[in-house]
N, C-alpha and C positions, 0 to 999 in steps of 0.2 A: 135505552140510548140517554146518556147524561144529557142534561139541559144546557145549552151552550151560556156561557156566561155572558152577563150584560157589559157592554164596553164602558169602560171609565168615564165618568162625566162629572159636571159641576153644577149644583143647583142653588138658587138664591139670586139676589140676597133676600133674607127673611128678617122682618122687624122683630126685635126681641126687646123684653123688659119695656114695653109701652113705648117702643120706639128710641129708647135711650142708645140702644147699639143694635148691629145688624149681623146676621149669621150666615156664613156661607158653608155649604155641605159638599164636600168631595168624595165620590166613590172612586177607589182605586181598581187596578186590574184584579187584585187579591179579594175584592169585595169588601175590604175594610173601609169602613166610614170615618171621615175627618172632619170635624167642625171646627170652623175658625170664626172669631168674633171682632167686630171693628165698631170705632165710634161713630162713624158717618157711612152714609150709603156710598159716597164716592170712593172711600177707601175701599169698601166690599167690591164694588164693581172692578177697581183696578186689581184686586186680589183674585177675582174670577176670570179676568183676561190673562193674567200672569200663569194661573194654575192650568188654564186651557193650553197655553203654549207649552208648558212642562209635559202634561199628559200626552199632548200630540208628539213631543220629542220622544217619550218612552215608548209609545206605541210603535214608531217607526225604527227602534234601536233593537239590533239583536244582541246576544249575549256576546258573541264573537266581536261586534263592533266595539260594544264597550270595553272588553278585555283589552283591545287593541289601543284604545285611547288611554286606558288605565296605565298601561306599560309605558307608552309614550310620555305621559306626564311624569311617571316614577323616574324615568332615565333623565327628563329634561331637568327635574329638580334636585338631582344629584343624590337622590336617596338610594338609588342601586346602580350598580354599574351595568353597561350594555350587555355584557354577557351573562350576568344574573339575572336581568330581565328577560332576557331570549330563553334561558333555561328555565326560569319560574313560568313564563308563558306557555312553554311546551307542556310542562307538568300539569298546569291548571287546563290545558286544552284536553288532554287525556282525562282528567278527572271529570270535567264537565261535558264531555263530548256529545251526550245525549240532547243537550239543550243549547249548543253552539250557535245553531242556525236559526234558533227560535227567539221570539220576543223575550227579553229579559223578565217580564213579569210572570212567564210561564214557569218559572223555576220558584215554586212556593216553598215555604218552610217545610210541609210534608215532604216534597220532593227532594229537598236537601238532605233530609234525614235518611230518606232511603238511597241517595246516592253514596253518603258516607257509610252506611251499612254494608252496601255492596262492595265498596273499596275494602273494608274490613275483611269480608268474607271471601271474595273472590280469589281463587289460585292464580297465581303467577303463571304465564304462558312458558317462562323460562324455567322455573323451579317445581311448578306444581304445588306450591305452598302458598298460603296466604301472605299478603303484604306485610312486611315487617311492621311492628307498632310504631317505631319512630318514623316510618315512612308515611303511615296514613295519617299521623298525628301531624306531620309536617304539610302534607296536602290541605288538610284541614284549616290549619292555620293560614295557609295561602289563600284560601277562597274567604276566610273570613275577612282578612285584610281587604280582598277585592271588593267584597259586598259592603263593608263599612264605608268605602270611598263612594259605591254606588249610591248608597243612601245620602252620603254628603252632598253629591252632585245632583240630586233630585230624580235620577233614573228610577228608582225604586222606593216605595215608602216604608219598607222594613227590610232588614238584613235576613235574608232566608236562612243563613247557618248561624244566626245569632245563639239559638238555643240548641244547637247540636253539640253535644258533650263529648270530648276525645274518649276513647276506651283503651284500655291495655296499660302495661307498664312498660316504659322505655329502658332498654337495657344500656347502661352507659358504657361507651368503650366497643372495640370491635375484637373478636377472637385472635389471639396473637400465636405466631409461631415460638416453638421453644428455641433455644440457642443453637442446638444442633441441627434442627430444621432450618432455622436462618442460614447457618453455614452451606448448608445443601442448595438453598435458594440461590444464593451468593454465586456459588461454583457454577450452577446451571446457567444462570443469568451472564456472567463474565464469558462463559465458554460459547453461549450464543452470539455475543458481541465479537470475540476475538475470532470466531471461524466463520460466521456467517454475516457480521456486520449489523447486528439488530441493534439499532440505536434505542428502541424503546426497552430493550432488556437492560443496557446500561443505565437508562433513566430510572429503571426498578431499582437497581442496586444504589443509585444516588438518593431515592426516596427512602429506602432502608438504612443506609449509613449516614444520612445528613438530616432526616426527619423533615422531609419536605413534602407539601401537599401535592396531589396529582397536577393541579393546575401550575403549580411553582415550578416543576419539573418541565411542563411542556411549554411554558412561556419563557424559558430561559435561552437566551441568544448567544451568539459566539462571543461577543464583548463581555458577556458576563463573567467568563472565565478569565482571571487574572493571575499574575505572576507564575506564568507557566504552569497553569493547573493548580496552584496552591490555594486560590481563592475563588470562591464563587460569590456572586453578586445577586441579591434578590431586591429588586427596586420598589416592587409593589406587591400586594396581594390581597388576601381576603379582609384583612382589619388594618388599621393604622399602624400596628406593630409589627406588620409582615416585612417592613422594610429592614434588612439587615444584611450582613456579609458573613460568610461562614469559612472557616477552614476546611479544606478538602482531604479526605484521607488519602494516604499514600497510594493505596490500591487503586485509586481513581485519578490521580493526578496526571499521569502520561496520557490516560486514556481520553480525558477530557480535553487536554490540551492539543492532542492530535486532532479531534474532531473541530475544535474552535479553529484551527489554522486551515480547515478545508472549506470554512464558511465565510461568508461576507459578515461584517461586524454585526448587522441587525437581523441575520438569519436564525431562525430557530435552531437552537443546538443540537436537538434530536430530531430535526427533520420536519418536512411539511407531510399532510395527510394527500390522499389522493386527489382532492379538489384543489389542491394547491394552497390551502389554507392551515392553519394550526391545526394539529392533530386533536380529536376530540377525546375527552376524558375517558368515554366509554371503550376506546381503542386501547387507552393504557390499562384499563381495567382487565381487559380480555388478554393483554401481553402478560400481567402479572399472574393471572389464573392459569396461563399456558406454561408459565415457568414452574408454577407449583406443581402442576400435573406431572411435567417431564422430571422434576426433581423427586416425585413420589412423596410428597408432603401435602398436609391440608391445604385447601384452597383458602387464600385470603384475598382481601382487597387492599389497594394502594394505601388506604388510610391506616390499615392494620399495620402496615410496615411503619408508617410514622409512629403509631403507637408503640410499638415493639422498641424504636429508638428511644421513646420517652422512658419507658420502663428501664431499659439498660442503662440510660444516661443517670437517672436516679440512683438505681441500684450499684453503680460503679462509684456513688459517693459525690457525684457532681453537686454543686449547690442548686437548690430549688430553683431560685430566679434565674440561674444562668442556663439550665434546662428550658424553662420557659421562654426565655428570650430567644434561644436557638430556635424553638418551634414558631416563634412569631407571637406568643402570648403576652397580653398585658401582664399577666400575675400567674401565679404557679397554680392557683384553684382552678383555673381552666385545665391545665396539664393533668393535674391530679385527679380531676373528676371525669375526663373524658379519655385520658390517653394512659398514663402511668398506671400499671396494676397496682390495686390497694397493698397486696403483700410487699411489693418492691418499696413503696412510699413508706410503709409502716417500718420496713426493716432498715431502710436507710436513715430514718430519724432515730430508731433505736441505737445505731452505729454512732450517729452524730453525738447522742447524748453520752454513749461510752466514752467517745474521745474527749468530749467537753469536761467531762468528770475524772478524765484521767485514770479511767478504769482499764484502758487498753495499753498500760506500759509495758516495756519490754520483758521478757523473762517469764517464768511459770505464772500462771493465773492463781491467785489465792482464792480461799473459798469465799471471803467476803466479796471479792470482784465478781466470782462466779454468780452468787446470790443477788449482786446488784444488777447485773446483767439479765438475769432471769426476771427480776422484778420490772426492769424497764420493757422487756419483751411482752411482758402481761399488761401493760398500762395500755388503756384506750388512746386511740390516735389524738384526740382532742387535748388529752392530759399531757401527751408528749410535745404537741404543739406549744402549749402554755409554758412548759418547762423550758423549750427551747427559747421562747420569747423572753421570760424572765433571766435565763443566762445572758443573752446579749443585753438586756436592759441594765443589769448589773455590773456588766463587764465595761460599760461605757463610763 
């Protein structure tokens, strides 16, 4: 039988250095000892009273209680939006479920490391495979932030997750459909909308053809459709750069305009969920997966549709900052790192250099031009970036 741990306590004050200072010793839940020193006995006694109050507060707080307080403060401070706090709260609850109803001191560094290891190795009930590296590293970042706050508030003496190191290599971007597969996806989604009235299927086409996030699709209301379906407004989103308005492809204009006329101005464009609230993103994910399955193409997620839009936008010759702005990014570096396929970015830069150097003039391509094109294609991407920058600088 393991020996029960002694409760937290405060001892002292002890005279130290011939009475020139006083020492207070605090024993925490995790058996860590902390010594504090004060110039006078009066200061030491006041510190003892304060430490006892804090230890009593920690004793009476469960991890679940502390988590609720954390997210309330996070939302009130404006650091996160309400929906972000709700989503992160749900994620952390799953990650820490073994200790939710226990006192916060019960989650020691050793137990924290075991929790993360379990998250890394445990197969998903849905796929039967371990959690993706990006997912478990994201969970770890969330709980590290939580426990940093816990220590700052005095609810624990140490951050239990401080020394837990993330494992695995994050794969940037999502698997993307090929162009012919995307055509099949659009055909199937539009068929579902036209014949069955599936609003989510139409929303999936909007995500693919306009590069919107899943949340941006689901939060659109009827008044966001402007000029008879020619423009779609995005009032807010994940970042400050998300606010924008976009031209709507012709294939979507009449369909979006029709839905908008059937709604009140503030009603969701793609309908409510069964509870009468906005549809949840997981519902949208399932709808996209169902379309893929029916079309006989690889199953992808809504974010992958957004990535395909970025890739094709870059490959078509669109200016990089314009693609980034359409996606709601502050710079093209985010677009290039997480959305557009590297080959498309590199190819577009090569084509841009060929155009700038007048290598793509009309008529038959000469041998020197062909040689120059091959040279540009062989250059590393960072060298192409530098050449483009130099060209713009010299042209001013």
